[in-house]
C-alpha positions in Angstrom: 132.1 146.8 77.3 128.9 148.7 76.5 126.7 150.4 79.1 123.8 148.3 77.7 125.7 145.1 78.4 126.3 146.2 82.0 122.6 146.0 82.7 121.9 142.8 80.6 120.7 144.3 77.3 122.4 142.1 74.7 122.1 144.4 71.7 124.3 143.2 68.8 122.8 144.9 65.7 121.0 148.1 64.6 117.8 146.1 64.3 118.0 144.9 67.8 118.6 148.4 69.1 115.5 149.7 67.2 113.5 146.8 68.7 114.6 147.8 72.2 113.8 151.5 71.6 110.3 150.5 70.3 109.8 148.6 73.6 110.9 151.7 75.5 108.5 154.0 73.7 105.6 151.5 73.9 105.9 150.7 77.6 107.9 153.5 79.1 106.6 156.3 81.2 106.7 159.8 79.7 108.2 162.6 81.8 107.5 166.0 80.2 110.0 168.8 80.7 110.3 172.2 79.1 112.9 171.0 76.6 111.0 167.9 75.5 110.5 164.6 77.3 112.2 161.6 78.8 110.7 158.2 78.3 111.6 156.1 81.4 111.6 152.3 80.9 112.3 149.9 83.7 112.9 146.2 83.1 111.7 143.7 85.8 115.4 143.2 86.7 115.7 146.9 87.7 117.6 147.8 84.5 116.5 151.2 83.3 116.7 153.4 80.2 115.9 157.1 79.8 115.2 157.9 76.2 115.1 161.5 75.1 112.7 163.3 72.8 112.8 167.0 71.8 109.8 169.2 71.6 109.0 167.9 68.1 109.2 164.3 69.2 112.6 163.6 67.6 114.8 161.0 69.2 117.9 162.7 70.8 119.5 159.7 72.6 119.3 157.7 75.8 121.1 157.0 79.0 121.2 153.7 80.9 120.6 153.4 84.7 119.6 151.0 87.4 116.9 151.2 90.0 119.4 151.5 92.9 118.8 152.9 96.4 122.3 153.6 97.8 123.0 157.3 97.9 126.3 159.3 97.9 126.6 162.8 99.3 128.2 165.6 97.3 128.3 169.4 96.8 127.5 170.8 93.4 130.1 173.3 92.0 128.6 174.0 88.6 126.7 172.7 85.6 128.7 171.9 82.5 128.0 172.2 78.8 129.7 171.1 75.6 128.7 170.3 72.0 128.4 166.6 72.7 125.4 167.1 75.1 121.8 167.0 74.0 119.1 169.4 75.1 118.0 166.9 77.8 121.5 166.0 79.1 122.6 167.5 82.4 126.2 167.3 83.5 127.7 168.6 86.7 131.1 169.3 88.3 130.9 168.5 92.0 133.0 167.7 95.1 132.7 164.8 97.4 131.0 165.3 100.8 134.2 166.3 102.6 135.7 168.0 99.5 138.3 165.3 99.3 138.1 165.1 95.5 136.3 166.7 92.5 134.4 164.6 90.0 132.0 164.9 87.1 128.7 163.1 86.6 125.7 162.9 84.3 122.1 163.0 85.5 119.8 160.8 83.5 116.7 162.9 84.2 118.5 166.1 85.0 115.9 168.5 83.4 113.3 167.3 85.9 115.0 169.1 88.8 118.2 171.1 87.9 120.7 171.4 90.7 122.3 174.7 91.6 125.8 175.7 92.7 126.3 175.1 96.4 123.5 172.5 96.6 124.4 169.7 99.0 122.7 166.5 97.8 122.4 162.8 98.6 121.9 161.3 95.1 121.6 157.8 93.8 124.7 157.1 91.8 125.3 154.1 89.4 128.7 153.4 87.9 129.0 151.6 84.5 132.5 150.2 83.9 134.4 150.6 80.7 137.0 148.3 82.2 136.9 146.4 85.5 138.9 143.8 87.5 138.1 141.8 90.6 140.5 141.1 93.5 139.6 138.9 96.5 141.7 141.1 98.9 143.2 144.5 99.1 146.7 142.9 99.3 146.1 141.1 96.0 145.2 144.4 94.4 148.2 146.2 95.9 150.5 143.4 94.7 149.4 144.0 91.1 149.2 147.8 91.4 151.7 148.9 94.1 151.7 152.5 92.8 148.1 152.9 94.0 146.4 152.8 97.4 143.5 150.6 98.5 141.3 153.7 98.7 142.2 155.8 95.7 139.7 157.7 93.5 140.9 159.5 90.3 138.5 161.7 88.3 140.0 160.8 85.0 137.3 162.7 83.1 138.9 165.9 84.3 142.1 165.1 82.4 143.2 164.4 78.8 145.1 161.2 78.0 148.3 163.4 78.1 147.5 164.5 81.7 146.4 168.0 80.9 143.2 169.7 82.2 140.3 168.6 80.0 138.5 171.6 78.5 135.3 169.5 78.3 135.3 167.4 81.5 133.6 164.0 81.1 131.8 161.9 83.7 134.5 159.2 84.1 136.4 158.1 87.2 138.8 155.4 88.1 138.6 154.0 91.6 138.8 150.9 93.8 135.8 149.8 95.9 135.0 147.1 98.4 131.9 145.0 97.7 129.3 145.2 100.5 126.5 143.3 98.8 126.1 141.7 95.4 123.2 140.2 93.4 123.1 138.4 90.1 120.2 139.7 88.0 118.7 138.5 84.7 117.4 141.1 82.3 113.9 139.9 81.4 114.0 141.6 78.0 117.1 139.9 76.6 118.0 137.3 79.3 121.4 138.8 79.8 122.9 138.4 83.3 124.5 141.1 85.2 125.8 141.8 88.7 124.5 144.6 91.0 127.3 145.5 93.4 126.7 147.9 96.3 130.2 149.1 97.2 132.1 151.4 99.5 134.6 153.7 97.7 136.6 156.7 99.0 134.2 158.9 100.9 130.9 157.3 100.0 128.9 154.4 98.8 127.4 153.8 95.4 126.2 151.0 93.0 128.1 149.3 90.2 126.4 147.3 87.5 128.5 145.0 85.4 127.9 142.2 82.9 128.4 138.7 84.4 130.8 138.0 81.5 133.2 140.8 82.6 134.6 138.8 85.5 136.9 135.8 85.2 135.7 134.4 88.5 132.6 135.0 90.6 132.9 138.1 92.8 132.3 137.8 96.6 131.2 140.1 99.3 134.3 141.6 100.9 136.3 141.5 97.7 137.4 144.5 95.7 136.7 145.8 92.2 139.0 148.2 90.4 138.0 150.0 87.2 137.2 152.9 85.1 133.5 154.0 85.1 131.0 156.3 83.6 129.2 157.9 86.5 125.5 158.5 86.3 123.0 159.8 88.9 119.2 160.4 89.2 117.5 163.4 90.9 
């Protein structure tokens, strides 16, 4: 599933993507930084896009987000860099609040306020699934996946598919979370429907956004979602 689908943007062709970017550039708010600028666009549903332009106005890419409010505490360990990142990307290696586990995340507007090693922050996190399943109870989940616990969190972006340390850590994690609140939203731009789930995962709360079509049944408060997610944050 695509990150755009997760926030209701039904983009099925290059022409549709170009039309969406035109909308972003026409109506978005420009955020100037030393390396160029972000163009921040927010749909009435709360779905957000952060387009990136370099100093010459060339399009570098974009990141999706959602106008969430739930925050998760962490401690920054270091910033990361690799050839796949643009001049306006910012990626961090961090530890959870009580240093239970490490993880990697991207910051959609990272150049606005770079974080430093040792910073303890409460950031808004949004998880975009690459795969996701719903379970009505923890027992139902454990019956299907007895090798896992009902509170596990695995930073899969730190590992290669072979289980070796990843030389270029990526902002992906696999975890189970319990749904505290949920709301079905309609993206005003494309009429795509998506769920906004405020959830509790191991050592912290965050928000998950997911296309309505991703679930075989309607999720409920108190149920559980298990999946693999791209993890984004906002400063």
